[in-house]
C-alpha positions in Angstrom: -33.1 6.4 22.9 -35.3 9.2 21.6 -36.2 9.9 25.3 -32.4 10.3 26.0 -32.2 12.8 23.2 -35.1 14.8 24.6 -33.5 14.7 28.1 -30.2 15.9 26.7 -31.9 18.8 25.0 -33.6 19.8 28.2 -30.9 19.0 30.8 -27.5 18.6 29.1 -27.6 20.4 25.7 -23.8 20.1 25.4 -24.3 16.3 25.2 -27.0 16.4 22.6 -24.8 16.0 19.5 -23.0 13.0 21.1 -26.3 11.3 22.1 -27.7 12.0 18.6 -24.7 10.3 17.1 -25.4 7.2 19.2 -29.1 7.3 18.3 -28.1 7.6 14.6 -26.0 4.4 15.0 -29.0 2.6 16.6 -31.2 3.6 13.6 -28.6 2.5 11.2 -28.2 -0.9 12.9 -32.0 -1.3 12.7 -31.9 -0.6 9.0 -33.7 2.7 9.4 -31.3 4.4 7.1 -33.2 7.5 6.3 -33.6 8.4 10.0 -30.0 7.4 10.7 -28.9 9.8 8.0 -30.9 12.7 9.4 -29.6 12.0 12.9 -25.9 11.8 11.8 -26.4 15.1 9.9 -27.9 16.8 12.9 -25.1 15.4 15.1 -22.3 17.1 13.3 -20.6 19.9 15.3 -19.9 22.7 12.8 -18.2 25.3 15.0 -15.8 23.5 17.4 -14.6 26.7 19.1 -18.1 27.8 19.9 -19.1 24.3 21.1 -16.0 24.1 23.4 -16.7 27.6 24.8 -20.4 26.8 25.5 -19.9 23.3 26.7 -19.7 22.4 30.4 -18.0 19.1 29.4 -14.4 18.2 29.2 -14.3 18.3 25.4 -11.4 19.4 23.2 -10.9 19.7 19.4 -9.7 16.1 19.1 -12.9 14.8 20.7 -14.9 16.9 18.3 -12.8 15.8 15.3 -13.3 12.2 16.3 -17.1 12.8 16.7 -17.4 14.5 13.3 -15.3 11.8 11.6 -17.7 9.1 13.0 -20.7 11.2 11.9 -19.3 11.7 8.4 -18.6 8.0 8.1 -22.2 7.3 9.1 -23.4 9.8 6.6 -21.3 8.1 3.9 -22.6 4.6 4.8 -26.2 5.8 4.8 -25.7 7.8 1.5 -24.5 4.6 -0.2 -27.3 2.6 1.3 -29.8 5.1 0.0 -28.2 5.2 -3.5 -26.5 8.6 -3.2 -23.1 7.3 -4.4 -21.7 10.7 -5.2 -22.2 12.0 -1.7 -21.1 8.8 -0.1 -17.9 8.7 -2.2 -17.1 12.3 -1.5 -17.3 11.9 2.2 -15.5 8.5 2.2 -12.6 9.9 0.3 -12.1 12.6 2.9 -11.8 10.0 5.7 -8.3 9.2 7.0 -9.3 6.4 9.3 -8.3 3.3 7.3 -10.8 1.0 9.2 -13.7 3.3 8.4 -12.8 3.5 4.7 -12.5 -0.4 4.6 -15.9 -0.7 6.3 -17.5 1.6 3.7 -15.7 -0.1 0.8 -17.1 -3.4 2.1 -20.6 -1.9 2.2 -20.1 -0.7 -1.4 -19.2 -4.2 -2.5 -22.3 -5.6 -0.8 -24.5 -3.0 -2.6 -22.8 -3.8 -6.0 -21.1 -0.4 -6.1 -17.9 -2.1 -7.3 -16.1 0.8 -8.9 -16.5 2.8 -5.7 -15.4 -0.1 -3.5 -12.3 -0.6 -5.6 -11.4 3.1 -5.4 -11.8 3.1 -1.6 -9.7 0.0 -1.3 -7.1 1.6 -3.4 -7.3 4.7 -1.1 -6.2 2.7 1.9 -3.5 0.8 0.0 -5.4 -2.5 -0.4 -4.2 -2.6 -4.0 -4.7 -6.3 -4.6 -8.3 -6.1 -3.4 -8.9 -3.1 -5.6 -7.3 -4.9 -8.6 -9.5 -8.0 -8.1 -12.6 -5.8 -8.3 -11.3 -3.8 -11.3 -10.7 -7.1 -13.1 -14.2 -8.4 -12.1 -15.8 -5.3 -13.5 -13.6 -5.4 -16.6 -12.0 -2.1 -15.7 -8.6 -3.3 -17.0 -6.9 0.1 -17.2 -7.4 0.7 -13.5 -6.3 -2.8 -12.7 -3.2 -2.4 -14.9 -2.3 0.9 -13.1 -1.8 -1.2 -9.9 0.4 -3.9 -11.4 3.6 -2.5 -9.7 1.9 -2.7 -6.3 0.6 -6.3 -6.7 2.6 -9.2 -5.3 0.1 -12.1 -5.7 1.3 -14.4 -8.5 -2.3 -15.6 -9.1 -3.5 -12.0 -9.6 -0.5 -11.1 -11.8 -1.4 -14.1 -14.0 -5.0 -12.9 -14.3 -3.6 -9.5 -15.4 -1.3 -11.2 -17.8 -4.2 -13.2 -19.3 -6.2 -10.0 -19.6 -3.3 -8.4 -21.5 -3.1 -11.4 -23.8 -6.8 -11.1 -24.6 -6.1 -7.5 -25.6 -3.2 -8.7 -27.8 -0.7 -6.8 -25.7 1.9 -9.5 -25.6 4.8 -7.6 -24.2 2.7 -6.3 -21.3 1.4 -9.9 -20.7 5.0 -11.2 -20.8 6.0 -8.6 -18.2 3.1 -9.6 -15.9 4.0 -13.3 -16.3 7.6 -12.6 -15.4 6.6 -10.6 -12.3 4.4 -13.5 -11.3 7.4 -15.9 -11.2 
């Protein structure tokens, strides 16, 4: 694939960013996260208008937006895998593609970045998944903030028991009632 990138540089420079993105994904799939991160970063198209004017390809702003979104998702995944949670979270929170955010949240869970995972699940309206994680990490205030969005009786009962343990009996009662 590196040869493809060299060929693109020499013969089709307008395709270089797109080929670099594919190479980045190959590196990421092979767990070569540092190289993948560098390649995703170099794949970003910073000036869409200039790229479109200089390109001999049929590329429009939507294509570039999709390309950059994929690159930013890759940068976020790699950042988390390399321990840069601030950068990963910042990029993930800017994404609007629900599937990409869920994928990154799942990676966060697997890497034990539970708070980040819960926040990302909450971002894409997976409130029950977020609440489960908040409860697991004993972040009860964040779990409680989601109580109106939770429909699972089992989860509501967990929240009620949490409230009981905090001696907040009226809140516990409300959660039990909602669970019925």
